[in-house]
N, CA, C and O atoms as a CHARMM CRD file, in Angstrom:
* protein
*
  336
    1    1 MET  N    226.39000   8.05100  47.72400 PROA 1      0.00000
    2    1 MET  CA   224.96700   7.98000  47.43200 PROA 1      0.00000
    3    1 MET  C    224.63200   6.58400  46.89400 PROA 1      0.00000
    4    1 MET  O    225.45400   5.92100  46.26100 PROA 1      0.00000
    5    2 ALA  N    223.41100   6.17100  47.16800 PROA 2      0.00000
    6    2 ALA  CA   222.97600   4.83300  46.77000 PROA 2      0.00000
    7    2 ALA  C    222.80800   4.74200  45.24700 PROA 2      0.00000
    8    2 ALA  O    222.40800   5.70700  44.59700 PROA 2      0.00000
    9    3 ASN  N    223.11500   3.58900  44.70600 PROA 3      0.00000
   10    3 ASN  CA   223.05000   3.39300  43.25700 PROA 3      0.00000
   11    3 ASN  C    221.82100   2.65000  42.78700 PROA 3      0.00000
   12    3 ASN  O    221.43300   2.77900  41.62600 PROA 3      0.00000
   13    4 HSD  N    221.19200   1.87000  43.66400 PROA 4      0.00000
   14    4 HSD  CA   220.06800   1.03900  43.26700 PROA 4      0.00000
   15    4 HSD  C    218.76500   1.69800  43.69000 PROA 4      0.00000
   16    4 HSD  O    218.70100   2.39600  44.70200 PROA 4      0.00000
   17    5 LYS  N    217.72900   1.46200  42.89300 PROA 5      0.00000
   18    5 LYS  CA   216.42500   2.02900  43.22500 PROA 5      0.00000
   19    5 LYS  C    215.93100   1.51100  44.57200 PROA 5      0.00000
   20    5 LYS  O    215.33400   2.25400  45.35100 PROA 5      0.00000
   21    6 SER  N    216.18300   0.24100  44.83900 PROA 6      0.00000
   22    6 SER  CA   215.71500  -0.35200  46.08800 PROA 6      0.00000
   23    6 SER  C    216.40700   0.26600  47.28500 PROA 6      0.00000
   24    6 SER  O    215.78500   0.46500  48.32900 PROA 6      0.00000
   25    7 SER  N    217.68700   0.57000  47.14500 PROA 7      0.00000
   26    7 SER  CA   218.40100   1.15800  48.27300 PROA 7      0.00000
   27    7 SER  C    217.99300   2.61600  48.49300 PROA 7      0.00000
   28    7 SER  O    217.97800   3.09800  49.62600 PROA 7      0.00000
   29    8 ILE  N    217.66400   3.31000  47.40800 PROA 8      0.00000
   30    8 ILE  CA   217.15900   4.70000  47.54000 PROA 8      0.00000
   31    8 ILE  C    215.80600   4.67000  48.26100 PROA 8      0.00000
   32    8 ILE  O    215.54700   5.47900  49.15200 PROA 8      0.00000
   33    9 LYS  N    214.96300   3.73600  47.86500 PROA 9      0.00000
   34    9 LYS  CA   213.64800   3.62000  48.50300 PROA 9      0.00000
   35    9 LYS  C    213.82300   3.24000  49.98900 PROA 9      0.00000
   36    9 LYS  O    213.11300   3.75900  50.85000 PROA 9      0.00000
   37   10 ARG  N    214.76100   2.34600  50.27700 PROA 10     0.00000
   38   10 ARG  CA   215.00000   1.90500  51.65300 PROA 10     0.00000
   39   10 ARG  C    215.46800   3.09500  52.50600 PROA 10     0.00000
   40   10 ARG  O    215.07800   3.20500  53.66800 PROA 10     0.00000
   41   11 ILE  N    216.28600   3.97400  51.95000 PROA 11     0.00000
   42   11 ILE  CA   216.74400   5.15000  52.65900 PROA 11     0.00000
   43   11 ILE  C    215.54700   6.06500  52.99500 PROA 11     0.00000
   44   11 ILE  O    215.43800   6.58400  54.10600 PROA 11     0.00000
   45   12 ARG  N    214.65600   6.24500  52.00700 PROA 12     0.00000
   46   12 ARG  CA   213.45600   7.07000  52.23800 PROA 12     0.00000
   47   12 ARG  C    212.59100   6.46200  53.32100 PROA 12     0.00000
   48   12 ARG  O    212.12000   7.17700  54.20600 PROA 12     0.00000
   49   13 GLN  N    212.37000   5.14800  53.27200 PROA 13     0.00000
   50   13 GLN  CA   211.52100   4.48000  54.24500 PROA 13     0.00000
   51   13 GLN  C    212.11100   4.56900  55.66000 PROA 13     0.00000
   52   13 GLN  O    211.40300   4.80200  56.63900 PROA 13     0.00000
   53   14 THR  N    213.43700   4.37300  55.72600 PROA 14     0.00000
   54   14 THR  CA   214.09600   4.40900  57.02100 PROA 14     0.00000
   55   14 THR  C    213.97700   5.79200  57.64900 PROA 14     0.00000
   56   14 THR  O    213.73500   5.91900  58.84900 PROA 14     0.00000
   57   15 GLU  N    214.14700   6.81300  56.84000 PROA 15     0.00000
   58   15 GLU  CA   214.07000   8.19700  57.32700 PROA 15     0.00000
   59   15 GLU  C    212.68200   8.50400  57.86800 PROA 15     0.00000
   60   15 GLU  O    212.54900   9.10500  58.93400 PROA 15     0.00000
   61   16 SER  N    211.65500   8.09700  57.14500 PROA 16     0.00000
   62   16 SER  CA   210.29500   8.40700  57.58700 PROA 16     0.00000
   63   16 SER  C    209.94300   7.61100  58.83300 PROA 16     0.00000
   64   16 SER  O    209.27400   8.13200  59.72500 PROA 16     0.00000
   65   17 LYS  N    210.38400   6.34600  58.91400 PROA 17     0.00000
   66   17 LYS  CA   210.13300   5.54700  60.11300 PROA 17     0.00000
   67   17 LYS  C    210.87200   6.12000  61.32300 PROA 17     0.00000
   68   17 LYS  O    210.35600   6.11200  62.44100 PROA 17     0.00000
   69   18 LYS  N    212.08900   6.61900  61.08100 PROA 18     0.00000
   70   18 LYS  CA   212.88700   7.16800  62.15200 PROA 18     0.00000
   71   18 LYS  C    212.20500   8.39600  62.76100 PROA 18     0.00000
   72   18 LYS  O    212.16400   8.52800  63.98400 PROA 18     0.00000
   73   19 THR  N    211.67100   9.29400  61.93500 PROA 19     0.00000
   74   19 THR  CA   211.00300  10.47300  62.47600 PROA 19     0.00000
   75   19 THR  C    209.74200  10.07700  63.19700 PROA 19     0.00000
   76   19 THR  O    209.41500  10.66200  64.23000 PROA 19     0.00000
   77   20 GLU  N    209.01700   9.09100  62.67700 PROA 20     0.00000
   78   20 GLU  CA   207.79300   8.61600  63.33100 PROA 20     0.00000
   79   20 GLU  C    208.12100   8.01500  64.69500 PROA 20     0.00000
   80   20 GLU  O    207.44700   8.30700  65.68300 PROA 20     0.00000
   81   21 ASN  N    209.15000   7.17900  64.74800 PROA 21     0.00000
   82   21 ASN  CA   209.52600   6.52300  66.00900 PROA 21     0.00000
   83   21 ASN  C    210.00500   7.55300  67.01900 PROA 21     0.00000
   84   21 ASN  O    209.69300   7.44200  68.20500 PROA 21     0.00000
   85   22 LYS  N    210.76400   8.56300  66.56600 PROA 22     0.00000
   86   22 LYS  CA   211.22900   9.59900  67.48400 PROA 22     0.00000
   87   22 LYS  C    210.04100  10.36500  68.08100 PROA 22     0.00000
   88   22 LYS  O    210.05600  10.70500  69.26400 PROA 22     0.00000
   89   23 TYR  N    209.02500  10.63200  67.27600 PROA 23     0.00000
   90   23 TYR  CA   207.84200  11.31300  67.75500 PROA 23     0.00000
   91   23 TYR  C    207.13200  10.49700  68.85200 PROA 23     0.00000
   92   23 TYR  O    206.79900  11.03200  69.91000 PROA 23     0.00000
   93   24 TYR  N    206.90700   9.21300  68.59300 PROA 24     0.00000
   94   24 TYR  CA   206.23400   8.37000  69.56100 PROA 24     0.00000
   95   24 TYR  C    207.03800   8.18700  70.83000 PROA 24     0.00000
   96   24 TYR  O    206.47400   8.17800  71.92400 PROA 24     0.00000
   97   25 ALA  N    208.35700   8.04100  70.70100 PROA 25     0.00000
   98   25 ALA  CA   209.19500   7.88700  71.86900 PROA 25     0.00000
   99   25 ALA  C    209.20100   9.13200  72.73400 PROA 25     0.00000
  100   25 ALA  O    209.15800   9.04600  73.96200 PROA 25     0.00000
  101   26 LYS  N    209.25600  10.30700  72.08200 PROA 26     0.00000
  102   26 LYS  CA   209.24500  11.56600  72.82500 PROA 26     0.00000
  103   26 LYS  C    207.90000  11.77200  73.50300 PROA 26     0.00000
  104   26 LYS  O    207.84300  12.23200  74.64400 PROA 26     0.00000
  105   27 THR  N    206.81800  11.43600  72.80900 PROA 27     0.00000
  106   27 THR  CA   205.47200  11.54600  73.41000 PROA 27     0.00000
  107   27 THR  C    205.37000  10.65500  74.63800 PROA 27     0.00000
  108   27 THR  O    204.80200  11.05400  75.65400 PROA 27     0.00000
  109   28 MET  N    205.92200   9.44200  74.54500 PROA 28     0.00000
  110   28 MET  CA   205.89900   8.52700  75.67000 PROA 28     0.00000
  111   28 MET  C    206.70100   9.08100  76.83800 PROA 28     0.00000
  112   28 MET  O    206.25000   9.02000  77.98100 PROA 28     0.00000
  113   29 ARG  N    207.87400   9.61700  76.56800 PROA 29     0.00000
  114   29 ARG  CA   208.70000  10.16800  77.64800 PROA 29     0.00000
  115   29 ARG  C    208.00800  11.34000  78.33600 PROA 29     0.00000
  116   29 ARG  O    208.08400  11.48000  79.55700 PROA 29     0.00000
  117   30 ASN  N    207.32600  12.18800  77.54700 PROA 30     0.00000
  118   30 ASN  CA   206.60600  13.30300  78.12700 PROA 30     0.00000
  119   30 ASN  C    205.43800  12.81700  79.00700 PROA 30     0.00000
  120   30 ASN  O    205.19500  13.37000  80.07900 PROA 30     0.00000
  121   31 ALA  N    204.73400  11.80000  78.55600 PROA 31     0.00000
  122   31 ALA  CA   203.61900  11.27800  79.32800 PROA 31     0.00000
  123   31 ALA  C    204.11600  10.68100  80.66100 PROA 31     0.00000
  124   31 ALA  O    203.48900  10.86200  81.70500 PROA 31     0.00000
  125   32 VAL  N    205.24900   9.97100  80.60100 PROA 32     0.00000
  126   32 VAL  CA   205.82400   9.38700  81.82000 PROA 32     0.00000
  127   32 VAL  C    206.25800  10.51100  82.76500 PROA 32     0.00000
  128   32 VAL  O    206.06000  10.41500  83.97700 PROA 32     0.00000
  129   33 LYS  N    206.84100  11.56000  82.22200 PROA 33     0.00000
  130   33 LYS  CA   207.32100  12.67400  83.04300 PROA 33     0.00000
  131   33 LYS  C    206.13100  13.37400  83.71600 PROA 33     0.00000
  132   33 LYS  O    206.20900  13.72700  84.89300 PROA 33     0.00000
  133   34 VAL  N    205.04000  13.57600  82.98200 PROA 34     0.00000
  134   34 VAL  CA   203.85200  14.21900  83.55300 PROA 34     0.00000
  135   34 VAL  C    203.27300  13.34500  84.66500 PROA 34     0.00000
  136   34 VAL  O    202.89000  13.84900  85.72100 PROA 34     0.00000
  137   35 LEU  N    203.21100  12.05000  84.42900 PROA 35     0.00000
  138   35 LEU  CA   202.65800  11.13800  85.44100 PROA 35     0.00000
  139   35 LEU  C    203.52800  11.12200  86.68800 PROA 35     0.00000
  140   35 LEU  O    203.00700  11.10100  87.80300 PROA 35     0.00000
  141   36 ARG  N    204.84300  11.13000  86.51800 PROA 36     0.00000
  142   36 ARG  CA   205.72600  11.13100  87.68400 PROA 36     0.00000
  143   36 ARG  C    205.65500  12.42700  88.46100 PROA 36     0.00000
  144   36 ARG  O    205.85000  12.42100  89.67600 PROA 36     0.00000
  145   37 SER  N    205.38000  13.54300  87.79600 PROA 37     0.00000
  146   37 SER  CA   205.34300  14.81500  88.48700 PROA 37     0.00000
  147   37 SER  C    203.99100  15.05500  89.14500 PROA 37     0.00000
  148   37 SER  O    203.84800  15.99800  89.92300 PROA 37     0.00000
  149   38 THR  N    202.99900  14.22200  88.85200 PROA 38     0.00000
  150   38 THR  CA   201.66900  14.38800  89.45800 PROA 38     0.00000
  151   38 THR  C    201.68600  13.92500  90.91700 PROA 38     0.00000
  152   38 THR  O    202.17400  12.84500  91.25100 PROA 38     0.00000
  153   39 SER  N    201.13800  14.78000  91.75900 PROA 39     0.00000
  154   39 SER  CA   201.08400  14.42800  93.19500 PROA 39     0.00000
  155   39 SER  C    199.67000  14.07000  93.65800 PROA 39     0.00000
  156   39 SER  O    199.48300  13.61000  94.78400 PROA 39     0.00000
  157   40 ASP  N    198.68000  14.28000  92.79300 PROA 40     0.00000
  158   40 ASP  CA   197.28600  13.94600  93.12200 PROA 40     0.00000
  159   40 ASP  C    197.02800  12.47200  92.77000 PROA 40     0.00000
  160   40 ASP  O    197.20300  12.06800  91.62100 PROA 40     0.00000
  161   41 LYS  N    196.61400  11.67900  93.75400 PROA 41     0.00000
  162   41 LYS  CA   196.44800  10.24400  93.56200 PROA 41     0.00000
  163   41 LYS  C    195.34700   9.93600  92.55300 PROA 41     0.00000
  164   41 LYS  O    195.51200   9.05300  91.71100 PROA 41     0.00000
  165   42 LYS  N    194.23300  10.64900  92.62700 PROA 42     0.00000
  166   42 LYS  CA   193.11600  10.38000  91.70200 PROA 42     0.00000
  167   42 LYS  C    193.49400  10.69700  90.27300 PROA 42     0.00000
  168   42 LYS  O    193.19700   9.92000  89.36500 PROA 42     0.00000
  169   43 GLU  N    194.13700  11.81400  90.06400 PROA 43     0.00000
  170   43 GLU  CA   194.56100  12.20000  88.71300 PROA 43     0.00000
  171   43 GLU  C    195.59900  11.23500  88.16800 PROA 43     0.00000
  172   43 GLU  O    195.54500  10.86200  86.99600 PROA 43     0.00000
  173   44 ALA  N    196.54600  10.82600  89.00700 PROA 44     0.00000
  174   44 ALA  CA   197.56300   9.86200  88.57900 PROA 44     0.00000
  175   44 ALA  C    196.93200   8.50500  88.29200 PROA 44     0.00000
  176   44 ALA  O    197.34200   7.81600  87.35800 PROA 44     0.00000
  177   45 GLY  N    195.95600   8.12300  89.07400 PROA 45     0.00000
  178   45 GLY  CA   195.24600   6.86500  88.85000 PROA 45     0.00000
  179   45 GLY  C    194.50600   6.85600  87.53100 PROA 45     0.00000
  180   45 GLY  O    194.40400   5.81600  86.88000 PROA 45     0.00000
  181   46 ASP  N    193.99000   8.00300  87.13200 PROA 46     0.00000
  182   46 ASP  CA   193.30900   8.10000  85.82800 PROA 46     0.00000
  183   46 ASP  C    194.30200   8.06600  84.67400 PROA 46     0.00000
  184   46 ASP  O    193.99400   7.54200  83.60400 PROA 46     0.00000
  185   47 MET  N    195.49800   8.62400  84.88700 PROA 47     0.00000
  186   47 MET  CA   196.50100   8.68300  83.82500 PROA 47     0.00000
  187   47 MET  C    197.21500   7.35500  83.62800 PROA 47     0.00000
  188   47 MET  O    197.63100   7.03400  82.51500 PROA 47     0.00000
  189   48 LEU  N    197.36200   6.57600  84.70300 PROA 48     0.00000
  190   48 LEU  CA   198.15900   5.35900  84.63400 PROA 48     0.00000
  191   48 LEU  C    197.73100   4.35700  83.53700 PROA 48     0.00000
  192   48 LEU  O    198.58600   3.88200  82.79000 PROA 48     0.00000
  193   49 PRO  N    196.43400   4.02900  83.42300 PROA 49     0.00000
  194   49 PRO  CA   196.04800   3.07200  82.35500 PROA 49     0.00000
  195   49 PRO  C    196.38400   3.58100  80.93000 PROA 49     0.00000
  196   49 PRO  O    196.74000   2.80000  80.04800 PROA 49     0.00000
  197   50 LYS  N    196.26300   4.88600  80.73600 PROA 50     0.00000
  198   50 LYS  CA   196.55200   5.44400  79.41600 PROA 50     0.00000
  199   50 LYS  C    198.03800   5.35200  79.09100 PROA 50     0.00000
  200   50 LYS  O    198.42300   5.02400  77.96900 PROA 50     0.00000
  201   51 VAL  N    198.86700   5.64600  80.09100 PROA 51     0.00000
  202   51 VAL  CA   200.30500   5.58200  79.87200 PROA 51     0.00000
  203   51 VAL  C    200.73600   4.12700  79.71000 PROA 51     0.00000
  204   51 VAL  O    201.57900   3.81900  78.86800 PROA 51     0.00000
  205   52 ALA  N    200.17000   3.24400  80.50100 PROA 52     0.00000
  206   52 ALA  CA   200.49900   1.81500  80.39600 PROA 52     0.00000
  207   52 ALA  C    200.11200   1.27100  79.02900 PROA 52     0.00000
  208   52 ALA  O    200.84200   0.47300  78.44000 PROA 52     0.00000
  209   53 SER  N    198.97900   1.70000  78.53600 PROA 53     0.00000
  210   53 SER  CA   198.52400   1.25900  77.21200 PROA 53     0.00000
  211   53 SER  C    199.50100   1.77800  76.13800 PROA 53     0.00000
  212   53 SER  O    199.85000   1.05800  75.20200 PROA 53     0.00000
  213   54 MET  N    199.93200   3.03400  76.29300 PROA 54     0.00000
  214   54 MET  CA   200.87700   3.60900  75.33600 PROA 54     0.00000
  215   54 MET  C    202.18300   2.80400  75.34700 PROA 54     0.00000
  216   54 MET  O    202.74100   2.50500  74.29100 PROA 54     0.00000
  217   55 LEU  N    202.66700   2.45600  76.54900 PROA 55     0.00000
  218   55 LEU  CA   203.89300   1.68400  76.64200 PROA 55     0.00000
  219   55 LEU  C    203.75000   0.30800  75.98200 PROA 55     0.00000
  220   55 LEU  O    204.65700  -0.16300  75.29500 PROA 55     0.00000
  221   56 ASP  N    202.59400  -0.32300  76.20500 PROA 56     0.00000
  222   56 ASP  CA   202.35900  -1.61900  75.59100 PROA 56     0.00000
  223   56 ASP  C    202.37200  -1.55500  74.05000 PROA 56     0.00000
  224   56 ASP  O    202.94300  -2.41000  73.37200 PROA 56     0.00000
  225   57 LYS  N    201.72300  -0.51400  73.54000 PROA 57     0.00000
  226   57 LYS  CA   201.64700  -0.36700  72.09000 PROA 57     0.00000
  227   57 LYS  C    203.02400  -0.11500  71.49900 PROA 57     0.00000
  228   57 LYS  O    203.36400  -0.65800  70.44900 PROA 57     0.00000
  229   58 LEU  N    203.81900   0.71400  72.18000 PROA 58     0.00000
  230   58 LEU  CA   205.16200   1.02700  71.67300 PROA 58     0.00000
  231   58 LEU  C    206.08000  -0.18600  71.74100 PROA 58     0.00000
  232   58 LEU  O    206.91500  -0.38700  70.85800 PROA 58     0.00000
  233   59 SER  N    205.92800  -0.98800  72.77900 PROA 59     0.00000
  234   59 SER  CA   206.76300  -2.19700  72.85700 PROA 59     0.00000
  235   59 SER  C    206.31600  -3.22400  71.81100 PROA 59     0.00000
  236   59 SER  O    207.14100  -3.97800  71.29500 PROA 59     0.00000
  237   60 LYS  N    205.04300  -3.25700  71.50100 PROA 60     0.00000
  238   60 LYS  CA   204.53900  -4.16900  70.46700 PROA 60     0.00000
  239   60 LYS  C    205.09700  -3.78400  69.09500 PROA 60     0.00000
  240   60 LYS  O    205.38000  -4.65600  68.27300 PROA 60     0.00000
  241   61 LYS  N    205.25400  -2.49000  68.84800 PROA 61     0.00000
  242   61 LYS  CA   205.81000  -2.00200  67.59400 PROA 61     0.00000
  243   61 LYS  C    207.31400  -1.98200  67.57400 PROA 61     0.00000
  244   61 LYS  O    207.90300  -1.55200  66.58200 PROA 61     0.00000
  245   62 ASN  N    207.96800  -2.43500  68.64500 PROA 62     0.00000
  246   62 ASN  CA   209.41500  -2.45400  68.77100 PROA 62     0.00000
  247   62 ASN  C    210.03700  -1.04100  68.76700 PROA 62     0.00000
  248   62 ASN  O    211.18100  -0.86100  68.35000 PROA 62     0.00000
  249   63 ILE  N    209.28800  -0.07700  69.22100 PROA 63     0.00000
  250   63 ILE  CA   209.86600   1.26900  69.36300 PROA 63     0.00000
  251   63 ILE  C    210.66200   1.33300  70.65400 PROA 63     0.00000
  252   63 ILE  O    211.72500   1.95200  70.69800 PROA 63     0.00000
  253   64 ILE  N    210.15900   0.70000  71.70600 PROA 64     0.00000
  254   64 ILE  CA   210.91000   0.52100  72.92900 PROA 64     0.00000
  255   64 ILE  C    210.94000  -0.98400  73.24000 PROA 64     0.00000
  256   64 ILE  O    210.07600  -1.73700  72.79100 PROA 64     0.00000
  257   65 HSD  N    211.93100  -1.39900  74.00200 PROA 65     0.00000
  258   65 HSD  CA   212.07800  -2.80400  74.33600 PROA 65     0.00000
  259   65 HSD  C    210.96300  -3.21500  75.31600 PROA 65     0.00000
  260   65 HSD  O    210.50400  -2.41000  76.12700 PROA 65     0.00000
  261   66 ARG  N    210.54800  -4.46900  75.22100 PROA 66     0.00000
  262   66 ARG  CA   209.43700  -4.92500  76.06900 PROA 66     0.00000
  263   66 ARG  C    209.81500  -4.90800  77.54800 PROA 66     0.00000
  264   66 ARG  O    208.95400  -4.66800  78.39400 PROA 66     0.00000
  265   67 ASN  N    211.07500  -5.15500  77.87700 PROA 67     0.00000
  266   67 ASN  CA   211.48800  -5.11100  79.28500 PROA 67     0.00000
  267   67 ASN  C    211.47900  -3.68300  79.79100 PROA 67     0.00000
  268   67 ASN  O    211.12500  -3.44500  80.94600 PROA 67     0.00000
  269   68 LYS  N    211.85700  -2.72800  78.95700 PROA 68     0.00000
  270   68 LYS  CA   211.81300  -1.32800  79.35100 PROA 68     0.00000
  271   68 LYS  C    210.36200  -0.93000  79.62100 PROA 68     0.00000
  272   68 LYS  O    210.09100  -0.23100  80.59800 PROA 68     0.00000
  273   69 ALA  N    209.44900  -1.35100  78.79600 PROA 69     0.00000
  274   69 ALA  CA   208.04500  -1.05500  79.00100 PROA 69     0.00000
  275   69 ALA  C    207.55900  -1.64900  80.32200 PROA 69     0.00000
  276   69 ALA  O    206.84200  -0.98900  81.07400 PROA 69     0.00000
  277   70 ALA  N    207.94100  -2.87400  80.60300 PROA 70     0.00000
  278   70 ALA  CA   207.52300  -3.55400  81.82900 PROA 70     0.00000
  279   70 ALA  C    208.11000  -2.83500  83.04800 PROA 70     0.00000
  280   70 ALA  O    207.42100  -2.65600  84.05200 PROA 70     0.00000
  281   71 ASN  N    209.38600  -2.42200  82.96300 PROA 71     0.00000
  282   71 ASN  CA   210.01700  -1.72600  84.08500 PROA 71     0.00000
  283   71 ASN  C    209.38000  -0.37200  84.33000 PROA 71     0.00000
  284   71 ASN  O    209.18600   0.02300  85.48000 PROA 71     0.00000
  285   72 LEU  N    209.05000   0.35300  83.25100 PROA 72     0.00000
  286   72 LEU  CA   208.38700   1.65100  83.41800 PROA 72     0.00000
  287   72 LEU  C    207.00700   1.48300  84.01500 PROA 72     0.00000
  288   72 LEU  O    206.63000   2.23500  84.91400 PROA 72     0.00000
  289   73 LYS  N    206.23900   0.50300  83.53200 PROA 73     0.00000
  290   73 LYS  CA   204.89800   0.28700  84.07600 PROA 73     0.00000
  291   73 LYS  C    204.96400  -0.06200  85.54500 PROA 73     0.00000
  292   73 LYS  O    204.14900   0.41100  86.33700 PROA 73     0.00000
  293   74 SER  N    205.93100  -0.88900  85.91500 PROA 74     0.00000
  294   74 SER  CA   206.07000  -1.28600  87.30800 PROA 74     0.00000
  295   74 SER  C    206.42700  -0.09200  88.18300 PROA 74     0.00000
  296   74 SER  O    205.82800   0.10400  89.24000 PROA 74     0.00000
  297   75 SER  N    207.39400   0.70500  87.75300 PROA 75     0.00000
  298   75 SER  CA   207.80600   1.84100  88.59000 PROA 75     0.00000
  299   75 SER  C    206.71300   2.89600  88.65700 PROA 75     0.00000
  300   75 SER  O    206.54900   3.53000  89.70000 PROA 75     0.00000
  301   76 LEU  N    205.96200   3.10700  87.58800 PROA 76     0.00000
  302   76 LEU  CA   204.89000   4.06900  87.60700 PROA 76     0.00000
  303   76 LEU  C    203.74900   3.60300  88.49800 PROA 76     0.00000
  304   76 LEU  O    203.13700   4.41000  89.19700 PROA 76     0.00000
  305   77 THR  N    203.45700   2.29700  88.47800 PROA 77     0.00000
  306   77 THR  CA   202.43200   1.75200  89.35300 PROA 77     0.00000
  307   77 THR  C    202.81300   1.94200  90.80100 PROA 77     0.00000
  308   77 THR  O    201.98300   2.35200  91.61200 PROA 77     0.00000
  309   78 LYS  N    204.09100   1.64200  91.14800 PROA 78     0.00000
  310   78 LYS  CA   204.56200   1.87800  92.50700 PROA 78     0.00000
  311   78 LYS  C    204.43300   3.33100  92.89700 PROA 78     0.00000
  312   78 LYS  O    204.05800   3.64300  94.02700 PROA 78     0.00000
  313   79 HSD  N    204.74200   4.22800  91.96600 PROA 79     0.00000
  314   79 HSD  CA   204.63900   5.66800  92.25300 PROA 79     0.00000
  315   79 HSD  C    203.20600   6.04400  92.58800 PROA 79     0.00000
  316   79 HSD  O    202.95400   6.75000  93.56400 PROA 79     0.00000
  317   80 VAL  N    202.25900   5.56800  91.76800 PROA 80     0.00000
  318   80 VAL  CA   200.84400   5.89300  91.97400 PROA 80     0.00000
  319   80 VAL  C    200.35600   5.29700  93.30200 PROA 80     0.00000
  320   80 VAL  O    199.60300   5.94000  94.03300 PROA 80     0.00000
  321   81 GLN  N    200.79000   4.05600  93.61200 PROA 81     0.00000
  322   81 GLN  CA   200.36800   3.42600  94.86600 PROA 81     0.00000
  323   81 GLN  C    200.90700   4.17400  96.08200 PROA 81     0.00000
  324   81 GLN  O    200.26400   4.19900  97.13200 PROA 81     0.00000
  325   82 GLY  N    202.07300   4.77600  95.94600 PROA 82     0.00000
  326   82 GLY  CA   202.67300   5.49100  97.05600 PROA 82     0.00000
  327   82 GLY  C    202.12300   6.87000  97.30900 PROA 82     0.00000
  328   82 GLY  O    202.41500   7.46300  98.34800 PROA 82     0.00000
  329   83 LEU  N    201.33500   7.40200  96.39400 PROA 83     0.00000
  330   83 LEU  CA   200.76100   8.72700  96.58300 PROA 83     0.00000
  331   83 LEU  C    199.67300   8.68700  97.66300 PROA 83     0.00000
  332   83 LEU  O    199.03400   7.66700  97.91600 PROA 83     0.00000
  333   84 GLU  N    199.50800   9.83700  98.26900 PROA 84     0.00000
  334   84 GLU  CA   198.45800   9.94000  99.30700 PROA 84     0.00000
  335   84 GLU  C    197.41700  10.95300  98.96100 PROA 84     0.00000
  336   84 GLU  O    196.47400  11.15600  99.72600 PROA 84     0.00000
């Protein structure tokens, strides 16, 4: 167990940030999964900007890496373009 007040506080902060980051990452994964499973081009086209914005925000907060966000946005855009 931690002996210093600052280390106890750091443990509390880390735990709360970890749960928050897990929530946002899981929400992002679910949004990407829903977008990939969509076969309607109009619906997917409406969802794409929202998911891309979510990816940008998460990469800005360092929850996901910026290259991962770019790769996901690219692959999702290709998916939407390929729908008929």
